[in-house]
N, C-alpha and C positions, 0 to 999 in steps of 0.2 A: 503491500500500499503506502503511496503517494504521503508525505509532508503536506498540511497545509502551504505553506510556504510556497513546496515545489507545485504543485498544484496549480494556484494561483499564478506562476510564473510562467508554467508552459499556455496555459489559457491565455495572459495576456500577450507573451510573446506570437500567438497566432493572429490574437488581434489587431490587423493592422488595417488603419482608420479610412472610412469609407470616401473621406477626402482629395485621397490618393491619387495618381495623376493616370493613372491605370483606370478608374472609373468613371462611368458615360453618368453625366446627369448628377452628380454627387453633393452639388451645393443647390441651394433655393435662396431666394432675394425674399424676406420676411417686410411686413408691416413692423415695426417697435413691436406694437401693442400685440403682436402676435406671436412675438419669438419666445414667450416663457420659456424655462426649462431645454431651452436647443442649444445647440454645442456652435458657435464661432467658430466661421469655415475661414473667416478675413478679418485679421486685427481692425479696432476701429479708433484713427487716428486722429486726435481734437483738430476740429479747424481753426479755433478760434481760446481765449484765452478765457478762463472762467474764475472768477468773474472777469467779465469785459472791461471792467473799469472800476476807479478806486469807488467801494463803495460803503456806507454808513454800517455797522456792527451793533447803534442803538436807536434810540428813539433821542435826540436831543441836538445839540446846535454845535455846526463846520465854525471854526475858528483861523484865525495864523494864530500859532503860540508865539512868535514875533512880538503881536501887538499887546499879547498877555505880559510878557517878560516886561515891559514896557510899564508897568504898575498900572493899566487899564483895566478894570476890570468890568468896567459896564459900557455895553457895547451895543449899538442901536442894529436893529433885523435888517439886511437888505433882501433877503427872499429867502423864499419859502420852498423848501425844493421835498416832493413827494415821490417815491417807487416810480420810476418807470418815465420819469419828467428829464429832459437837458435841463441842467444849472447853467445861471450865469459866473462867468468868472465870480470870484468873491474878491470884495472890493475890501482895500487896507483900512483895517480900524472896525469894521464889522463883522456880526456873525450872521451865518446862515439857520433858520429854522428846517430841521435833515431829518428825516422817518428811517426806521430799518429800511439797508436795501438800497434807501436812495445812490445816484451818482453824489459822492464828493465832489463839488466846485473845484475847478480849477483855484490856485493860490491858499487855498487852507489845508493845513497839513495834522490836523487835530480834531475830532470831535469829542464834545464833555457831553455825559448823559444828562438828561435832563431833570436829575434829581438830585444836580449839582448844581443846578441855576435857579434864578431868582428871576420873575417877567414883572418887567411896568410899563404898560403902556407898548410901546413899537421897538422898547429897548429890552435888555436880559445882561442881567448880571451873573459875571461867573465863578462860581464857588471854590472852584477846582483849579488848579497848576497843570494842567495838561504835559503832557510829553509828547513831542513829535512822532505821527504815526497812531497815538492812544483810539481807541473806537474807528480804527479804518479798516474794513479787510480790502487788504492790494490785491492790483491788476493782479490775474492770474496763481492766486496766493492757492487757490486749488487744484486746475490746470494749466499748463503752458501748453500755447497756439504749436502744435506738430509733435507736441508726446501722444504715443501709444495707449491709451486710457485702459482698452478692454485688450488683450491679444489674443490672437486662435487658440481655439481650443477652451474658450472660457463656457463654460453653461452660466446659461441667461436667469440670474436668482432678479427677483422685484427689485432691488437695489441696484442692479446693473444692465438693465433696462433702463431704469431712475439715470446711471451716470450715463448712459448712450442719447437718451435723451436731452442733458444738459450742454449739449455738445451739438445741438441740431440734428440729429441720426433720426429719419423720419423712417428707413429700413436697413435691416443686417441679412449680411450676407449667411445662413447657420447652414449645416453639412443636414441633408437630407436625413426625414426618418430611417433609422433600421428598421428594416422588416423579420418580422417575426412571425411563424408558424405554429400553434401550441396545439397539445394533444394529450389526452390523459388515456389508459389503456386500463382495465381494470373490467370486468364482467360486472364485479359488485359494483360497481358504481352509479349511482340514481342523481338525477336533478333533483332539488329541493321542488317541491309541487308535486311529485307524483309520488306514488305508493310505497313506501319503502317495505320491500317483500323481505321473508328470511333471506340471511345471509349478506343483505347488502346495505352499503353505509352511503350515505350523503356526500356529492363529489366537492368536498369545499375547496381542494388544490386550484379546481379552475376558477372560483372566484379569486383565492387569494393570487395567485401568478396571473393571470390578465390583468389585475388593478395595479400589481410591481410594476408590470412593462407599461404598464400605460402613464403610471407615474414615471419613466423613466424616456415617457413621448417618444415610443417604437408604437409604429403601425402594425396594429395586431390583426391577426388572421388563426381564428380559433374554430378547428378541427373538430369539435367536441372529445363525448366519447370513443375512441377504437372500439372495435370489439377482440377478444384475446386470441386474433387468429395470426397466424405468419404472415399469410398472402395479404390479409387486408391493411396491415400494418407498413407490407412494402409499398404498398400500391398508396397510402398515405403518405406516407417518405417523399414516396417522389412527387406528387404532386406538389406538396409543399418546397421541395427543392426546386421545383421552379422559378416561384417566381420571390423567395423568404432570402436573406441572409443569414437568417439563424431557425432552428428546427429546434423547440424546447421542447421536447415531452416529462409527463413526470405519469413514473410506475412503469416497471418493466424490464429495468435496467441489473435485476439482481437474475440469481444461476437457476430458479427454479423452471420447472418443466411449461408453467404458463406463461413466463416471465419471456416476449416475443419481443421487445423492441431491441434489446441488445443484437441478437441473430440478425433482423431486419438491415437494421443497420451494416454489417459487417456486410452483406448479401449486397447492399446498396451503396457500400459507402467501406467506411472503416471507423474505426476506435481507435482512437490515440490513446486512452488515458482511462482510467476502469479502479475503481477505487480508490477510495482518501481516508486514511491515517486521523479521522473525527467523527465527532458522537456529540448533537446526530449527525447523520447524512451522509457512512461509508460509500453506499454506493451509487456513484454519481460519473457518467461517463459522456467523455468527448471526442468526437470525429468530426465529420464530413459526410454527407452524400450528396453522393453526383448528380448533374445535371441533366437531362435530357438532351438538351441543344447545350454550344457550346455558346451560344449567345444569349442565352438566355438568362435573365434574371443579374443581369453583372452589377457586381458591386459584391459580396460577398468575402470579399478580403484576402482571406491567402489564397487561391483558385476562381477564377470567376467561372469555373466548368462545374464548382461544389458550394453547396451549402455548409454553412457550420451546422453539430449540431450538439446539443446539451441533454442528456438526459438526467433527470433527477429522482429523488428516490419519490418513492409514495406517498410513505406517512407523513403528514403533513406537517408537523415541527420541523423533520429533514428538508422538507422538500423545500419552507420557507428559509431556514437558515441557510441552505447549500446557494437559493438563488441571490440571496442577501452579499454572502459570504466571497459567490465568485462568478453569478450570472450580471449582477450589474455592473463589477467593474467592467467583463469583458464586453457588455452592450454600451457603459462607456467612449472607452477605449475603440469602438468599431466607430462610435460618430465622432470622434475626434478628441475628445474629452482630455486634458492636461491633466486636471488630479483626479484620479477615481480611487485611491483610499481613503477609507475614511478615518476619521481623526479620535482617537481613543484618548478617555480621560482612565490615572490612574487613582484610586479611589477605594475605601477601607470596605475590609468586608465584614460585615454585623452577621458571621454565621459560621460556621466549621462543618468542611465536608471529608469527614477521616480516611475515607476512601478513594483514593488516587484511581485513575482510570488507563492503562497506558497511550490512549489516543488523546487527540486532543478535543476538549472539552468546550461548548459552547454553552452557555449555563442562563437560563433565561431569571433574570435578574431585576429589580428595580431599587431608585433612588429613596431611602426613605428620610425623615424629619430632621434627623442628625446626621445628612450626609452620609452615610453609610451606605452598603447595598445588605436587603434582602433577598436572599436566595428563593424562589419559587420550590413548595414543598414539594413537586411530585416534577423530576425531568425526563419523563419518557417521552420520547419523538412522537406520540400519539396524541398528547396533551395538548389540543389547540388553545385552551384556556390561560397556557401561560404565556404566549403569545401575546395576550392583550393585559395580563395580568402585567407582563414587564413591559420596562420601559426600553431595554437592552440588551447587549450578552458578554458574559464574563467570556472573555479568551484565557482559556486553565490551558497551560502548557501539558504534554505528556506526564503522565507518572507523580503529578504532583496531589497534595492533599493540601486543600487550606483550611488556614487556621484564624479564629473571629481575632480581628487586629491585623491581619496583615496586608499589605497594599496587593490589590489585584488590579489587571487590564481589562475596562469595561469600553463596550464600543455601546453608545447611542442609537436607538432605530433613527433618532432622526438626523442619523448620519449613514443611513443603510438604507431609508425608505425611498430614498427622490435622487 
């Protein structure tokens, strides 16, 4: 079995970005309004300084420091400058009423906040001796003209979209969506809303995985539940490979007589990797499925004649965890994202787990009010309630028992779901 680090390295090494020169129609231009969670395919260079002029950081009065240094603290107010209005040069010996965000008039070199002034008719008395530059936000203080504000490979968060808009970008060039086909195997699977016959279970993985894929901005084709037959599984793989970058399955990758996904992939393509030394989620398969036509669905990354394949285990927690740890970074790398690794925290374990496992464990836990971690009592791979109760995973190394009070590596779900 591969270590989790080696398995992830294998996946990421194969995931060539779809924006590479070999791929047709790998990018698209979108309205900045519509680019949330997409990956930038071209850097954003600012065409202007931000702010584009010196602005006031306070409501108050724009003054010349030299005027106040001469001892005069009572100044006539020569103009009023709201935000969005062009000021006149500030006459010597006067002050300008100014508001937050307004352009500082030429000649002024400080702003005195209104709380440090007194007004009397058309005059203002300055009660504070300002320094040059006080309460002035300098032109270009945030962004300099011609600087790269968002490099290619950036995932576009709400803040990133706001940053692009702040320099006037109405559109953005992004990588096209990764096309993912997904299907689920198991004659025991039943859809919610249907009668639950003896021996059957509801197909929770279909809802979990398709939602996770959409969270990542993928274009998803859901082939539903595929019967436990080798011929049908092979036919579904062939159809899915024709127009998708990745085929993702759940179940059927183990070694049982009714597990047909692995032999079907080996018949239609290849398996490069199988079984990872982790808990939950040991049976994870990675490979590729041949395309019927060499020119069909170009853009799969590794080879235009293939679609990638990842087979996840069928147990719901195993499927969920392996998606977060392996499929998510793989998809982000395909989309051209620069940063694909989740940030982890070092937190205190407020529990003891005396029994160590030979595999790398990913334990469902949550942060308690004291800032430590509580462990979900039942860590079985079939207990989906642990993924809702918890707010992250403890990455526990192989052969390591956990003692209360020690520091552990914790990956929040907020780092893994998007």
